[in-house]
N, CA, C and O of each residue as an XYZ file, in Angstrom:
904
protein
N     -29.419    -74.222      2.411
C     -29.449    -72.967      3.125
C     -27.430    -72.379      2.741
O     -26.867    -71.375      2.305
N     -27.014    -73.817      3.272
C     -25.749    -73.717      2.770
C     -25.138    -73.430      1.666
O     -24.021    -72.922      1.777
N     -25.548    -73.608      0.656
C     -25.651    -73.668     -0.504
C     -25.716    -72.070     -1.105
O     -24.937    -71.512     -1.878
N     -27.228    -71.440     -0.299
C     -27.273    -70.480     -0.596
C     -26.445    -69.342     -0.567
O     -26.333    -68.394     -1.345
N     -25.526    -69.819      1.175
C     -24.155    -68.925      1.490
C     -22.919    -69.101      0.659
O     -22.204    -68.112      0.494
N     -22.674    -69.944      0.261
C     -21.825    -71.000     -0.490
C     -22.129    -69.788     -2.306
O     -21.245    -69.397     -3.067
N     -23.188    -69.615     -2.383
C     -23.451    -68.721     -3.770
C     -23.025    -67.585     -3.627
O     -22.211    -67.175     -4.455
N     -23.461    -66.700     -2.492
C     -23.221    -65.518     -2.144
C     -21.655    -65.176     -1.822
O     -21.203    -64.035     -1.919
N     -20.960    -66.208     -1.465
C     -19.587    -66.218     -1.084
C     -19.010    -66.028     -2.401
O     -18.403    -64.989     -2.660
N     -19.172    -67.054     -3.338
C     -18.644    -66.893     -4.685
C     -18.787    -65.912     -5.217
O     -17.731    -65.396     -5.583
N     -20.371    -64.968     -5.618
C     -20.298    -64.082     -6.366
C     -19.809    -63.117     -5.452
O     -19.030    -62.434     -6.116
N     -19.850    -62.546     -3.914
C     -18.700    -61.762     -4.115
C     -17.455    -61.837     -4.083
O     -16.818    -60.785     -4.139
N     -16.967    -62.732     -4.012
C     -15.568    -63.712     -4.361
C     -15.183    -63.031     -5.891
O     -14.179    -62.349     -6.101
N     -16.341    -63.422     -7.011
C     -15.988    -63.163     -8.426
C     -16.200    -61.565     -8.594
O     -15.790    -61.022     -9.620
N     -16.936    -60.711     -7.435
C     -16.766    -59.784     -7.725
C     -15.459    -58.849     -7.769
O     -15.116    -58.124     -8.703
N     -14.682    -59.078     -6.285
C     -13.514    -58.536     -5.873
C     -12.694    -58.928     -7.101
O     -11.752    -58.211     -7.439
N     -12.975    -59.915     -7.711
C     -11.673    -60.577     -8.422
C     -11.976    -59.709     -9.928
O     -11.005    -59.526    -10.663
N     -13.454    -59.143    -10.386
C     -13.540    -58.481    -11.151
C     -12.942    -57.280    -11.108
O     -11.912    -57.057    -11.744
N     -13.613    -56.266    -10.247
C     -13.030    -55.055     -9.901
C     -11.244    -54.860     -9.473
O     -10.690    -53.766     -9.581
N     -10.717    -55.773     -9.122
C      -9.152    -56.231     -9.102
C      -8.628    -56.319    -10.361
O      -7.483    -55.950    -10.620
N      -9.640    -56.937    -11.432
C      -9.061    -56.765    -12.920
C      -9.434    -55.566    -13.366
O      -8.638    -55.108    -14.186
N     -10.319    -54.913    -13.136
C     -10.523    -53.473    -14.069
C      -9.076    -52.704    -13.562
O      -8.199    -52.345    -14.349
N      -9.021    -52.530    -12.078
C      -8.056    -51.490    -11.767
C      -6.707    -51.838    -12.035
O      -5.846    -51.012    -11.734
N      -6.366    -52.940    -12.557
C      -5.227    -53.513    -12.975
C      -4.781    -53.317    -14.124
O      -3.613    -53.271    -14.512
N      -6.319    -53.131    -15.008
C      -6.429    -52.847    -16.475
C      -6.114    -51.583    -16.195
O      -4.895    -51.443    -16.291
N      -6.570    -50.756    -15.941
C      -6.392    -49.502    -15.738
C      -4.961    -48.859    -15.160
O      -4.536    -47.740    -15.449
N      -4.377    -49.741    -14.356
C      -2.950    -49.072    -13.554
C      -1.815    -49.167    -14.805
O      -1.673    -50.116    -15.577
N      -1.251    -48.233    -14.785
C       0.052    -48.004    -15.821
C       1.091    -48.483    -15.303
O       1.060    -48.920    -14.153
N       2.502    -48.496    -16.243
C       3.277    -48.432    -15.562
C       4.251    -47.945    -14.329
O       4.500    -46.741    -14.279
N       4.910    -48.960    -13.164
C       5.435    -48.016    -11.683
C       6.284    -46.868    -12.423
O       6.745    -47.050    -13.550
N       6.433    -45.825    -11.798
C       7.501    -44.403    -12.025
C       7.979    -43.969    -10.905
O       7.269    -43.940     -9.900
N       9.200    -43.582    -10.896
C      10.017    -42.917     -9.633
C       9.546    -41.665     -9.555
O       9.481    -40.913    -10.528
N       9.120    -41.310     -8.166
C       9.327    -39.677     -8.186
C      10.424    -38.961     -7.402
O      10.843    -39.241     -6.279
N      10.849    -37.861     -8.322
C      11.833    -37.282     -7.818
C      11.351    -35.669     -7.534
O      10.659    -34.884     -8.181
N      12.195    -35.566     -6.017
C      11.572    -34.423     -5.536
C      12.740    -33.381     -4.818
O      12.980    -33.466     -3.614
N      13.456    -32.359     -5.732
C      14.466    -31.532     -5.498
C      15.671    -32.382     -5.274
O      16.379    -32.333     -4.268
N      15.894    -33.424     -6.639
C      16.981    -34.157     -6.913
C      17.229    -35.538     -5.770
O      18.295    -36.151     -5.705
N      16.194    -35.804     -5.050
C      16.056    -37.115     -4.504
C      15.478    -37.891     -4.990
O      14.884    -37.203     -5.821
N      15.103    -39.007     -5.168
C      14.239    -39.855     -5.544
C      13.909    -40.955     -4.440
O      14.643    -41.354     -3.535
N      12.816    -41.276     -4.706
C      11.793    -41.906     -3.749
C      12.008    -43.577     -4.440
O      11.971    -44.066     -5.569
N      12.279    -44.153     -2.830
C      12.292    -45.636     -3.240
C      11.027    -46.126     -3.657
O      10.926    -46.623     -4.779
N      10.037    -46.049     -2.886
C       8.873    -46.502     -3.301
C       7.856    -45.680     -4.858
O       7.589    -44.493     -5.046
N       7.519    -46.909     -5.715
C       7.258    -46.195     -6.839
C       6.065    -45.044     -7.021
O       5.418    -44.815     -5.999
N       5.754    -44.386     -8.078
C       4.647    -43.580     -8.039
C       3.520    -44.811     -8.811
O       3.998    -45.454     -9.745
N       2.280    -45.055     -8.457
C       1.440    -45.769     -9.033
C       0.632    -45.211     -9.893
O       0.010    -44.297     -9.351
N       0.290    -45.392    -11.293
C      -0.251    -44.620    -12.016
C      -2.107    -45.739    -12.124
O      -2.388    -46.853    -12.567
N      -2.776    -44.807    -11.558
C      -4.213    -45.900    -12.097
C      -5.266    -44.773    -12.540
O      -5.336    -43.611    -12.139
N      -5.949    -45.342    -13.342
C      -6.902    -44.636    -14.054
C      -6.685    -43.086    -14.521
O      -7.534    -42.200    -14.423
N      -5.244    -42.938    -15.099
C      -4.878    -41.647    -15.632
C      -4.389    -40.533    -14.333
O      -4.416    -39.327    -14.577
N      -3.840    -41.152    -12.616
C      -4.019    -40.751    -12.062
C      -2.792    -41.020    -10.761
O      -2.581    -42.228    -10.649
N      -2.252    -40.471    -10.124
C      -0.169    -40.725     -9.659
C      -1.001    -40.802     -8.308
O      -1.979    -40.135     -7.972
N      -0.513    -41.536     -7.817
C      -0.631    -42.235     -6.163
C       1.127    -42.639     -5.638
O       1.900    -43.360     -6.270
N       1.386    -42.002     -4.454
C       2.582    -42.070     -3.897
C       1.999    -42.222     -2.644
O       0.856    -41.906     -2.317
N       3.250    -42.952     -1.670
C       3.317    -43.504     -0.773
C       3.383    -41.860      0.477
O       4.249    -41.011      0.264
N       2.624    -41.727      1.368
C       2.523    -40.766      2.108
C       3.597    -40.666      2.988
O       3.849    -39.498      3.285
N       4.435    -41.645      3.589
C       5.527    -41.646      4.811
C       6.606    -41.547      3.914
O       7.593    -40.907      4.277
N       6.573    -42.264      2.402
C       8.102    -42.391      1.695
C       8.387    -40.696      1.679
O       9.357    -40.162      2.217
N       7.228    -39.942      0.879
C       7.272    -38.771      0.522
C       7.428    -37.927      1.787
O       8.068    -36.935      1.437
N       7.138    -37.846      3.134
C       7.526    -37.539      4.123
C       8.759    -37.491      4.156
O       9.281    -36.413      4.438
N       9.493    -38.522      3.907
C      10.639    -38.631      4.638
C      11.764    -37.696      3.323
O      12.509    -36.764      3.624
N      11.616    -38.198      2.080
C      12.106    -37.245      1.108
C      11.950    -35.649      1.046
O      12.693    -34.922      0.386
N      10.707    -35.145      1.952
C      10.567    -34.146      2.063
C      11.133    -33.448      3.604
O      10.968    -32.346      4.127
N      11.586    -34.212      3.851
C      11.810    -34.056      5.562
C      10.465    -33.711      6.014
O      10.455    -32.523      6.334
N       9.699    -34.084      6.119
C       8.401    -33.907      6.609
C       7.884    -34.678      7.768
O       8.784    -35.299      8.332
N       6.608    -34.839      8.339
C       6.131    -35.112      9.538
C       4.364    -35.557      9.153
O       3.435    -34.868      8.733
N       4.466    -37.078      9.541
C       3.130    -37.108      9.191
C       2.227    -37.939     10.450
O       2.512    -38.953     11.088
N       1.225    -37.186     10.487
C       0.244    -37.217     11.501
C      -0.661    -37.991     11.173
O      -1.270    -37.630     10.166
N      -1.067    -39.136     11.737
C      -2.389    -40.026     11.381
C      -3.251    -40.026     12.496
O      -3.176    -40.783     13.465
N      -4.290    -38.893     12.247
C      -5.449    -39.011     12.633
C      -6.627    -39.838     12.690
O      -6.586    -40.847     11.987
N      -7.863    -39.599     13.497
C      -9.104    -40.907     13.441
C      -9.319    -39.918     11.882
O      -9.399    -40.604     10.863
N      -9.366    -39.112     11.789
C     -10.643    -38.317     10.450
C      -9.514    -38.201      9.426
O      -9.837    -38.385      8.252
N      -8.441    -37.968      9.656
C      -7.618    -37.553      8.429
C      -5.922    -37.893      8.408
O      -5.311    -38.149      9.445
N      -5.559    -37.870      7.648
C      -3.643    -37.280      7.901
C      -3.038    -36.331      7.385
O      -3.206    -35.888      6.249
N      -2.225    -35.932      8.273
C      -2.084    -34.363      8.332
C      -0.415    -34.585      7.835
O       0.257    -35.387      8.483
N       0.154    -33.920      6.784
C       1.302    -33.852      6.429
C       1.615    -32.449      6.353
O       0.842    -31.554      6.011
N       3.029    -32.320      6.763
C       3.536    -31.403      7.452
C       5.082    -31.042      6.886
O       5.959    -31.381      7.681
N       5.425    -30.590      5.999
C       6.754    -30.349      4.719
C       7.117    -29.179      5.404
O       6.092    -28.608      5.779
N       8.237    -28.515      5.762
C       8.807    -27.526      6.308
C       9.292    -26.514      5.168
O       9.815    -26.928      4.133
N       9.143    -25.548      5.357
C       9.362    -24.488      4.334
C      10.710    -23.820      4.515
O      11.088    -23.123      5.456
N      11.387    -24.198      3.363
C      12.753    -22.929      3.723
C      12.718    -21.539      3.992
O      11.694    -21.237      3.380
N      13.088    -20.620      4.430
C      13.290    -19.635      5.100
C      13.260    -18.790      3.565
O      12.441    -17.941      3.213
N      14.396    -19.310      2.823
C      14.778    -18.455      1.574
C      13.656    -18.233      0.694
O      13.401    -17.186      0.097
N      12.747    -19.755      0.659
C      11.668    -19.957     -0.372
C      10.318    -19.408      0.250
O       9.195    -19.712     -0.154
N      10.585    -18.619      1.216
C       9.269    -18.066      2.054
C       8.812    -17.147      1.395
O       7.612    -16.952      1.198
N      10.089    -16.222      0.819
C       9.206    -15.025      0.264
C      10.311    -14.872     -1.147
O      11.459    -15.312     -1.206
N       9.522    -14.072     -2.274
C      10.488    -13.810     -3.232
C      11.485    -12.539     -3.296
O      10.886    -11.478     -3.473
N      13.129    -12.423     -3.169
C      13.586    -11.698     -3.192
C      12.709    -10.280     -3.026
O      11.545    -10.298     -3.423
N      13.284     -8.982     -2.411
C      12.802     -7.929     -2.900
C      13.995     -7.012     -3.397
O      15.163     -7.384     -3.286
N      13.651     -5.837     -3.931
C      14.821     -4.785     -4.385
C      14.449     -4.039     -3.467
O      13.250     -4.114     -3.201
N      15.451     -2.878     -2.494
C      15.390     -1.833     -1.755
C      14.264     -1.301     -2.339
O      13.862     -1.279     -3.502
N      13.714     -0.753     -1.001
C      12.669      0.380     -1.908
C      13.017      1.845     -1.099
O      13.594      1.851     -0.012
N      12.709      2.704     -1.587
C      12.777      4.149     -0.972
C      11.536      4.045      0.444
O      10.377      3.646      0.335
N      12.143      4.479      1.571
C      11.142      4.515      2.934
C      10.054      5.414      2.442
O      10.446      6.167      1.551
N       8.940      5.531      2.735
C       7.749      6.677      2.481
C       7.376      7.753      3.117
O       8.159      7.916      4.053
N       6.662      8.487      3.091
C       6.448      9.518      4.201
C       5.658      9.089      5.267
O       4.613      8.440      5.318
N       6.501      9.673      6.241
C       5.498      8.603      7.808
C       4.553      9.326      8.348
O       4.419     10.542      8.208
N       3.755      8.477      9.085
C       2.067      8.893      9.034
C       2.593     10.487     10.272
O       2.632     11.685      9.988
N       2.769     10.098     11.002
C       3.095     11.424     12.108
C       3.415     12.375     11.147
O       2.697     13.373     11.080
N       4.259     12.268     10.468
C       4.610     13.656      9.543
C       3.752     13.989      8.412
O       3.836     15.149      8.009
N       2.925     13.183      7.808
C       1.542     13.264      7.082
C       0.717     14.460      7.912
O       0.328     15.592      7.626
N       0.672     13.781      8.848
C      -0.897     14.370      9.798
C      -0.611     15.490     10.132
O      -1.444     16.382      9.970
N       0.809     15.802     10.765
C       1.339     17.146     11.026
C       1.162     18.281      9.882
O       0.594     19.365     10.017
N       1.926     17.648      8.465
C       1.902     18.595      7.324
C       0.549     19.002      6.900
O       0.308     20.167      6.584
N      -0.468     17.931      6.885
C      -1.755     18.284      6.785
C      -2.612     19.760      7.517
O      -3.371     20.635      7.099
N      -1.993     19.414      8.764
C      -2.728     20.761      9.503
C      -2.205     21.929      8.838
O      -2.937     22.867      8.522
N      -0.835     21.903      8.592
C      -0.171     22.855      8.220
C      -0.467     23.508      6.847
O      -0.203     24.684      6.596
N      -0.838     22.946      6.285
C      -1.401     23.235      4.599
C      -2.819     23.687      4.996
O      -3.353     24.609      4.380
N      -3.347     23.152      5.862
C      -4.983     24.005      6.555
C      -4.412     25.213      6.699
O      -4.325     26.014      5.768
N      -3.976     25.433      7.902
C      -3.213     26.675      8.146
C      -2.888     27.692      7.206
O      -3.072     28.895      7.391
N      -2.434     27.204      6.266
C      -1.974     28.532      5.296
C      -2.897     28.454      3.806
O      -2.845     29.129      2.778
N      -3.766     27.275      4.239
C      -5.149     27.963      3.305
C      -5.774     29.122      3.710
O      -5.785     30.170      3.064
N      -6.467     28.874      5.137
C      -6.769     29.523      6.025
C      -6.114     31.028      5.874
O      -6.884     31.952      5.614
N      -4.664     31.297      6.037
C      -4.058     32.391      6.166
C      -4.228     33.205      4.739
O      -4.348     34.429      4.711
N      -4.223     32.338      3.505
C      -4.195     33.022      2.162
C      -5.724     33.455      1.691
O      -6.144     34.268      0.868
N      -6.494     32.316      2.808
C      -8.060     33.131      2.293
C      -8.302     34.309      3.105
O      -8.977     35.235      2.653
N      -7.792     34.344      4.293
C      -8.333     35.749      4.799
C      -7.931     36.973      4.256
O      -8.685     37.918      4.025
N      -6.678     36.933      4.050
C      -5.632     37.896      2.646
C      -6.671     37.785      1.485
O      -7.410     38.765      1.383
N      -6.849     36.837      0.650
C      -7.507     37.247     -0.529
C      -8.975     37.651      0.143
O      -9.452     38.499     -0.611
N      -9.720     37.447      1.038
C     -11.008     38.348      1.028
C     -10.880     39.075      1.391
O     -11.911     39.626      1.004
N     -10.174     40.122      2.222
C      -9.588     41.454      2.146
C      -9.469     42.052      1.666
O      -9.552     43.184      2.141
N      -9.150     41.871      0.213
C      -8.408     42.265     -0.998
C      -9.998     41.904     -2.081
O     -10.222     42.658     -3.027
N     -10.612     41.148     -1.892
C     -11.857     40.710     -2.234
C     -13.275     42.140     -1.937
O     -13.946     42.703     -2.802
N     -13.297     42.281     -0.888
C     -14.057     43.058     -0.337
C     -13.279     44.556     -0.421
O     -14.053     45.511     -0.482
N     -12.091     44.812     -0.430
C     -11.819     46.024     -0.527
C     -11.809     47.087      0.064
O     -12.227     48.232     -0.101
N     -10.872     46.120      1.292
C     -10.881     46.301      2.616
C      -9.234     46.788      3.214
O      -8.222     46.206      2.824
N      -9.213     47.648      3.954
C      -7.913     48.154      3.910
C      -7.437     46.901      5.331
O      -8.209     46.388      6.141
N      -6.075     46.728      5.221
C      -5.728     45.873      6.021
C      -5.121     46.521      7.579
O      -3.959     46.920      7.649
N      -5.978     46.561      8.685
C      -5.496     47.166      9.803
C      -5.257     46.076     10.833
O      -5.739     44.956     10.663
N      -4.529     46.375     11.887
C      -3.972     45.342     13.212
C      -2.993     44.766     12.679
O      -2.520     45.059     11.581
N      -2.549     43.756     13.539
C      -1.558     43.144     12.921
C      -1.751     41.593     12.917
O      -0.839     40.837     13.252
N      -3.384     41.014     12.390
C      -3.286     39.896     12.246
C      -2.919     39.213     11.089
O      -3.018     37.986     11.082
N      -2.396     39.980      9.831
C      -1.113     39.236      9.050
C      -0.263     38.953      9.636
O       0.144     37.805      9.808
N       0.126     39.813     10.010
C       1.321     39.321     10.737
C       1.208     38.010     11.540
O       1.923     37.017     11.409
N      -0.144     38.239     12.665
C       0.110     36.799     13.228
C      -0.593     35.495     12.682
O      -0.659     34.511     13.419
N      -1.016     35.471     11.659
C      -1.213     34.346     10.930
C       0.378     33.725     10.357
O       0.717     32.542     10.392
N       1.328     35.057      9.758
C       2.292     34.242      9.570
C       3.092     33.699     10.303
O       3.700     32.659     10.050
N       3.205     34.669     11.761
C       3.871     33.995     12.510
C       3.453     32.493     13.381
O       4.197     31.748     14.018
N       1.993     32.400     13.127
C       1.499     31.163     13.676
C       1.659     30.068     12.629
O       1.615     28.883     12.959
N       1.814     30.391     11.575
C       2.081     29.109     10.671
C       3.428     28.947     10.377
O       3.732     27.834      9.948
N       4.343     29.794     10.501
C       5.877     29.494     10.707
C       6.032     28.332     11.780
O       6.566     27.232     11.634
N       5.191     29.079     13.305
C       5.555     28.076     13.941
C       4.998     26.489     13.855
O       5.841     25.637     14.134
N       4.140     26.189     13.625
C       3.475     24.963     12.572
C       4.485     24.293     11.941
O       4.943     23.175     12.172
N       4.819     25.217     11.006
C       6.292     24.539     10.285
C       7.409     24.222     11.101
O       7.711     23.028     11.098
N       8.106     24.983     11.803
C       8.569     24.274     12.764
C       8.775     22.927     13.688
O       9.761     22.255     13.991
N       6.864     22.832     14.097
C       6.598     21.378     14.568
C       6.287     20.446     13.463
O       5.672     19.479     13.914
N       6.456     20.377     12.331
C       6.103     20.035     11.349
C       7.853     19.266     11.046
O       8.106     18.064     10.961
N       8.800     20.402     10.940
C       9.988     19.530     10.740
C      10.123     18.640     12.066
O      10.634     17.538     11.868
N       9.860     18.845     12.992
C      10.494     17.832     13.770
C       9.775     16.877     13.887
O      10.063     16.118     14.813
N       8.788     16.585     13.178
C       8.290     15.126     12.868
C       8.821     14.260     11.754
O       8.557     13.059     11.699
N       9.781     15.054     10.622
C      10.373     14.708      9.719
C      11.521     12.947      9.670
O      12.728     12.936      9.424
N      10.892     12.031      9.894
C      12.090     10.908     10.309
C      12.441     10.263      9.349
O      13.314      9.401      9.447
N      11.612     10.651      7.815
C      12.647      9.557      6.678
C      13.031     10.656      5.756
O      12.774     11.858      5.831
N      13.798      9.891      4.745
C      14.024     10.985      3.581
C      13.072     11.831      2.932
O      13.053     13.035      2.676
N      12.262     10.850      2.727
C      10.965     11.225      1.710
C      10.196     12.504      2.732
O       9.650     13.433      2.138
N      10.193     12.486      4.172
C       9.776     13.235      4.864
C      10.351     14.745      4.932
O       9.760     15.799      5.172
N      11.837     14.459      4.610
C      12.953     16.043      4.787
C      12.578     16.286      3.218
O      12.677     17.493      2.999
N      12.103     15.429      1.814
C      12.023     16.161      0.809
C      10.653     16.806      0.761
O      10.475     17.891      0.206
N       9.677     16.109      1.361
C       8.209     16.825      1.597
C       8.368     17.558      2.427
O       7.274     18.090      2.613
N       9.473     18.172      3.457
C       9.441     19.090      4.243
C       9.986     20.720      3.290
O       9.740     21.919      3.419
N      10.733     19.961      2.448
C      10.735     21.504      1.539
C      10.157     21.734      0.968
O       9.836     22.920      1.042
N       9.587     21.041      0.065
C       8.181     21.656     -0.653
C       7.478     22.383      0.579
O       7.104     23.494      0.202
N       7.170     22.158      1.893
C       6.707     22.641      2.548
C       6.995     24.027      2.727
O       6.316     25.054      2.730
N       8.006     23.797      2.852
C       8.816     25.334      3.200
C       8.389     26.943      1.808
O       8.021     28.117      1.773
N       8.812     25.757      0.910
C       8.619     26.087     -0.349
C       7.209     26.842     -0.269
O       7.265     28.043     -0.535
N       6.078     26.369      0.026
C       4.898     26.514     -0.181
C       4.511     28.303      0.843
O       3.747     29.251      0.658
N       5.486     27.959      1.818
C       5.297     28.991      3.047
C       5.486     29.974      2.215
O       4.586     30.538      1.593
N       7.057     30.316      2.141
C       7.744     31.223      1.291
C       6.975     31.987      0.345
O       6.971     33.216      0.290
N       6.320     31.200     -0.404
C       5.196     32.057     -1.729
C       4.227     32.476     -1.436
O       3.777     33.435     -2.064
N       3.426     31.833     -0.206
C       2.235     32.145      0.582
C       2.455     33.760      1.305
O       1.639     34.653      1.533
N       3.921     33.663      1.534
C       4.187     34.857      2.632
C       4.436     35.455      1.628
O       4.102     36.625      1.817
N       4.852     35.320      0.614
C       5.630     36.702      0.041
C       3.978     37.002     -1.341
O       3.734     38.054     -1.932
N       3.517     36.226     -1.397
C       2.147     36.394     -1.969
C       1.878     37.502     -1.321
O       2.178     38.580     -1.835
N       1.165     37.428      0.124
C       0.756     37.826      1.298
C       1.226     39.559      1.252
O       0.422     40.475      1.075
N       2.627     39.714      1.444
C       3.007     40.856      1.442
C       2.648     41.626      0.269
O       2.484     42.846      0.284
N       2.522     40.827     -0.822
C       2.680     41.955     -2.281
C       0.660     42.289     -1.892
O       0.264     43.454     -1.905
N      -0.013     41.503     -1.689
C      -1.523     42.196     -1.731
C      -1.336     43.166     -0.638
O      -1.594     44.343     -0.888
N      -0.848     42.782      0.754
C      -1.153     43.812      1.389
C      -0.099     45.090      1.255
O      -0.338     45.933      2.121
N       0.935     45.418      0.440
C       1.578     45.997     -0.162
C       0.649     47.069     -0.682
O       0.510     48.199     -0.212
N      -0.082     46.441     -1.923
C      -1.137     46.955     -2.827
C      -1.941     47.404     -2.177
O      -1.904     48.614     -2.401
N      -2.840     47.153     -1.331
C      -3.901     47.810     -0.581
C      -3.624     49.125      0.348
O      -4.228     50.195      0.266
N      -2.662     48.821      1.172
C      -2.110     49.907      1.544
C      -1.800     50.974      1.062
O      -1.725     51.980      1.767
N      -1.576     50.987     -0.113
C      -1.215     52.715     -1.269
C      -2.642     52.319     -2.178
O      -2.629     52.691     -3.352
N      -3.534     51.782     -1.817
C      -4.978     52.303     -2.329
C      -5.731     52.744     -1.332
O      -5.698     52.346     -0.168
N      -6.602     53.800     -1.916
C      -7.889     54.180     -1.366
C      -8.724     52.998     -0.745
O      -8.842     51.972     -1.415
N      -9.083     53.050      0.016
C     -10.049     52.031      0.828
C     -11.460     51.884     -0.345
O     -11.823     50.774     -0.734
N     -11.971     52.848     -0.684
C     -12.857     53.191     -1.222
C     -12.614     52.880     -2.826
O     -13.653     52.986     -3.477
N     -12.085     52.715     -3.171
C     -11.521     52.767     -4.645
C     -11.852     51.209     -5.328
O     -11.413     50.176     -4.823
N     -12.585     51.235     -6.388
C     -13.212     49.765     -6.837
C     -11.788     48.961     -7.205
O     -10.776     49.450     -7.708
N     -12.018     47.614     -6.808
C     -10.944     46.641     -7.153
C     -11.417     45.641     -8.513
O     -12.549     45.232     -8.771
N     -10.599     45.494     -8.996
C     -11.324     44.657    -10.697
C     -11.781     43.282     -9.697
O     -11.118     42.727     -8.822
N     -12.618     43.098     -9.996
C     -13.344     41.779     -9.701
C     -12.593     40.812     -9.927
O     -12.332     40.117     -8.944
N     -12.048     40.457    -11.116
C     -11.469     39.547    -11.710
C     -10.255     39.326    -11.096
O      -9.539     38.387    -11.445
N      -9.859     40.314     -9.962
C      -7.942     40.531     -9.882
C      -7.735     38.822     -9.029
O      -6.565     38.490     -8.837
N      -8.763     37.904     -8.598
C      -8.570     36.816     -8.275
C      -8.367     35.799     -8.655
O      -7.571     35.038     -8.104
N      -9.031     35.509     -9.703
C      -9.064     34.665    -11.057
C      -7.383     34.894    -11.769
O      -6.656     33.968    -12.129
N      -7.036     36.409    -11.840
C      -6.433     36.507    -12.761
C      -4.814     36.383    -11.924
O      -3.763     36.452    -12.560
N      -4.849     36.263    -10.978
C      -3.630     36.160     -9.937
C      -2.913     35.123    -10.309
O      -3.531     34.060    -10.239
N      -1.753     35.049    -10.705
C      -1.173     33.585    -11.256
C      -0.210     32.935    -10.220
O       0.178     31.767    -10.188
N       0.119     34.079     -9.288
C       0.939     33.546     -8.244
C      -0.125     33.243     -6.877
O       0.456     33.436     -5.808
N      -1.245     32.903     -6.772
C      -2.156     32.802     -6.048
C      -2.602     31.463     -6.615
O      -2.875     30.588     -5.793
N      -2.721     31.167     -8.005
C      -2.995     30.304     -8.750
C      -1.897     28.944     -8.284
O      -2.132     27.951     -7.595
N      -0.770     29.343     -8.908
C       0.017     28.426     -8.770
C       0.310     27.955     -7.060
O       0.146     26.776     -6.743
N       0.692     28.854     -6.160
C       0.253     28.387     -4.556
C      -0.902     27.300     -4.065
O      -0.704     26.452     -3.195
N      -2.460     27.534     -4.972
C      -3.501     26.818     -4.820
C      -2.969     25.396     -5.450
O      -3.286     24.295     -4.999
N      -2.236     25.586     -6.403
C      -1.914     24.312     -7.234
C      -1.173     23.681     -6.555
O      -1.536     22.516     -6.393
N      -0.026     24.039     -5.951
C       1.181     23.171     -4.812
C       0.172     22.835     -3.956
O       0.286     21.663     -3.595
N      -1.143     23.622     -3.303
C      -1.788     23.188     -2.023
C      -2.123     21.546     -2.330
O      -1.684     20.530     -1.792
N      -2.886     21.702     -3.197
C      -3.562     20.701     -3.646
C      -2.709     19.605     -3.935
O      -2.953     18.546     -3.358
N      -1.688     19.670     -4.776
C      -0.793     18.596     -4.889
C      -0.106     18.048     -3.838
O       0.165     16.847     -3.870
N       0.238     18.772     -2.860
C       0.871     18.273     -1.389
C      -0.321     17.824     -0.464
O      -0.043     17.436      0.670
N      -1.479     17.851     -0.832
C      -2.708     17.238      0.074
C      -2.467     15.861     -0.397
O      -2.192     14.864      0.270
N      -2.628     15.997     -1.742
C      -2.861     13.971     -2.159
C      -1.170     13.572     -2.110
O      -0.991     12.368     -1.924
N      -0.117     14.257     -2.225
C       1.125     13.734     -2.279
C       1.113     12.813     -0.781
O       1.459     11.637     -0.673
N       0.578     13.773      0.388
C       0.559     13.544      1.650
C       0.049     12.547      1.765
O       0.851     11.734      2.225
N      -1.431     11.898      1.494
C      -2.338     10.983      1.622
C      -1.592      9.520      1.202
O      -1.638      8.347      1.573
N      -1.057     10.126      0.450
C      -0.623      8.721     -0.840
C       0.492      8.424      0.056
O       0.632      7.204      0.139
N       1.353      9.083      0.770
C       2.202      8.420      1.488
C       3.549      7.942      0.632
O       4.368      7.122      1.049
N       3.588      8.408     -0.244
C       4.919      8.602     -1.406
C       5.025     10.026     -1.844
O       4.049     10.717     -2.135
N       6.529     10.508     -1.878
C       6.772     11.650     -2.015
C       6.767     11.953     -3.347
O       6.847     10.907     -3.992
N       6.693     13.166     -4.222
C       6.259     13.245     -5.325
C       6.980     14.644     -5.702
O       7.480     15.164     -4.704
N       7.103     15.159     -6.533
C       7.275     16.998     -6.654
C       6.634     17.288     -8.016
O       6.135     16.491     -8.811
N       6.785     18.794     -8.106
C       5.590     19.287     -8.549
C       6.360     20.589     -9.400
O       7.046     21.049     -8.487
N       6.572     21.223    -10.290
C       6.984     22.501    -10.990
C       6.123     23.545     -9.765
O       6.697     24.590     -9.459
N       5.054     23.296     -9.241
C       4.179     24.589     -8.712
C       4.560     24.432     -7.042
O       3.917     24.947     -6.127
N       5.714     23.627     -6.912
C       6.048     23.826     -5.538
C       7.023     24.652     -5.518
O       7.247     25.243     -4.462
N       7.793     24.885     -6.602
C       9.172     25.892     -6.528
C       9.034     27.054     -6.949
O       9.984     27.835     -6.927
């Protein structure tokens, strides 16, 4: 029985020596690790093509903290505030959300205004009552409210384009109203008048451009809005 245990002990001891020999054969020459100009006292051990360092020493050289827990070892290395994020170049502040919301509503009012004027012209109906002026007054009041919401340089630039659009719609509407008042309501109107109206086309293009710009949040310019 003792001989059997002695044999097992010798076999286990021989296996350990064999494994140690394999590890020693795979182990390369020790090297020193340098971190941010600081050299570690403990060498870097290379075994099987991989490098191993002492966690405690690594924590010391990086001003880190090692916490040994039952199921893991946690190494916390502080990050310098300067390296937390790459330096960024100053960027222009975009269009504010409040301004964009108010401005998009204003554009909808202007589209309704020109739609009403254009429909009256298309159906060869005379302009009666004060509704054309009522539309203008309401849109102008909305424009003032949008101006109060402008809080960034981009808001101010976009506001100027909105004012240009308002003036263009107002001028176009006045022209259409004057033309219709000078005509007999029963007189035939060219059915292609709306399609050939270059001023209306420019107003529509500006409106579409402004809507896209406001949604994007980034100011841009367009010749259709001048």
